[in-house]
N, C-alpha and C positions, 0 to 999 in steps of 0.2 A: 849416812844414817847411823852408822855405828862409830863415828869418829868424834863424838862430841866431847868426850872426856879429854882426848888429846888436844882437841881444839881449845878447850878451856885452858889447858896449861900453856899452850903456845900463845894464845891471846894475852895471857897474863904477862908473858915474857916481852911482849911488844908494847907494854905500857897500859894495858887495859885493866890491870889488877885493882885499880882504885874502885872499880865498880863493885858494889856489894851485893847485887842481885843478879839472877840469871839474865842472860842476853838472849833474845829470841832471834832465831835464824829461819830462813826460808830456803827451800830447794831452788837452785838455778836449774830448772828442768831441761834447758837446752844444753846443759853440760853435766848431765847425770845419766848413768846407765845402771840399771839393776837387772842382773842376768842370772839365770839358772841353767846349768848344763849337765848332761848325762851321756853315758855310753850306750849306743844303740846296737845291741846284739854283737858287740865286739868289732863292728865294722867302722863306726864313725862316732864322733862326738857331736851331739845336737844341742841346741840351746833355744831359749825363749827369753824375752825381756818383759818386765813389768813396767807399763808406761803411764798408768793412771794412779796416782798416790798423793797423799797429803797428810799433814799431821803437825804435831808440836815438837819443835826442836829448841829447847831452852837450855842454854849452857850456863852453869854457875861457874864464874871465873875464879872464885876463891875456894870452892868446895865441889870438885867434880862429881862426887857421889850424890850431890843434890840436883844434878842435871836431869832433864826430862827428855826422853825420846819416845814418841808415841805416834806410830804411822798406820794409816789405814789404806789398803790397796783395793781399788775397784777392779775385781777380776772379770766381771761380766763384759766390760768394754776395754780392759786395760792389759791384755796380753798380746804381744806381737811375736810371731814365730817365723816371719819371713813372708815372701810373696807366695800366693797360691796355696795357702795352708788352711783353707776353710774346713776341710774334713778333719784335719788334726785338731784344730781349735774346737770343733764340735765334740771331738772325743775328750779333750781336756775338760770341757764343760760338763761332761756326763758324770754319773756316779762312780765310774771307774777312777776318777781323779778328783777334781775340785768340787763336784756336786753343786754347780752354780745355781741351780733352781732353789736350793735351800740355803746356800752359803755364797752369796754373790761377792763377798768381800773377804779379805784376809787382814789380820791385824798383828802388828808387832809392838810390844811395849818393853822398853829396856828395864831391867831389874838390877843391873850392876855394871860398874866401870872399874877397870884396873889399869894403871900405867906406872912405870917406874921412871921413865925418862921424859914424859910429856910429849913424845913423838910416836911411840908405838904402845899398843896395849890391847885389851880385849873389852868387848861389850857383850854382856849376856842379856837375854831377854826371853819373853814368852811369845811364841808365834802361834797364832790361831788361824787355821784354814781347814776347810772341809769339816767344820764343826768340832775339831780337835785342837787342844792347846798343849804344846810341848816346848821345852827350852831349846834355845839356839845360842851358840857362842860364835862371835865374829872376831877375827884378828883385824885390828885397825891400825892404819898408818896415816899420820898427818903429813900430807904432801907439802902444803904451804899455807901460810896465813899472810894476808896483805891487804892493801887498800886498792880498790878499783879506781878507774879513771874518774868516776863520778863521786869518789870520796866514801864509798861504802866499804865496810870490812867484809872480806871474803875468806873462807876457809875451804881448802880442798882435801879430800880424804879418799883413801882406798880401803876397802874392807873385803875380806875373804872368809869363807867358812864352808861347812858342809852339813848336810842333814840326810837322814834316812827317810825317804818319802813314805815308807810303810808305817812309820810312827804316826802319820796323819791319815791312816786308812786309805792310802793311795798306792797299794802294792801291786797294781795290775802289771802283769808280764814280768815280774821279778822271778828269776834272775836274768832272763833274756835281755831285758832292758834294765840298766843298773838301778838298784835301790838307792845308792848314794847319789845325791845331787850336789854339785859344786856351785857355790854362790860367789858372785863377783859384783862388787859395787864400787863405782867410781863417781864421786859427786863433788859438786861445788855448792857451798852454802853461803848465802848472803845475809848479813845482819838485817833484820826487819827494820823498816822505817819506824821511827818513834812517833 
């Protein structure tokens, strides 16, 4: 989700540079993980995954700054925290955290891309959740670009970053439960059929 600038450069290197317009990609959701983790009272690291998301992934192969990344997350039905976590998920839905009655979705819109080598870089964007919008920066690595067995173009990325949840009015139990949330994304994107 944050690897689109680097994908742009890599695709150009494998002969796609002749295309003058953005190329649309789709998530391969069976090979994508979007995870947030935090420290619980110093005893352990806990995590959850966002499982229901979709959006626009348009990569401009000649001008990465013209790429578009715009993702909406369905939080009401799209958070997985492991087995037997109904009570915890109920707390996450409350006004202590995501406030899902008023804000059932989260939204990320990229605002900038930077890379020097076409393989690593950063993607910045605005993240809206719990009714608050604040900036986020992700470090992005292009893992591989290639052609699938059925002839489609696929790009794989890893992105990492962190945010302070209190910036989104989700400061419940800080500092006993860490304010800093670590983000980890590993995704495969497939060029959309024309």
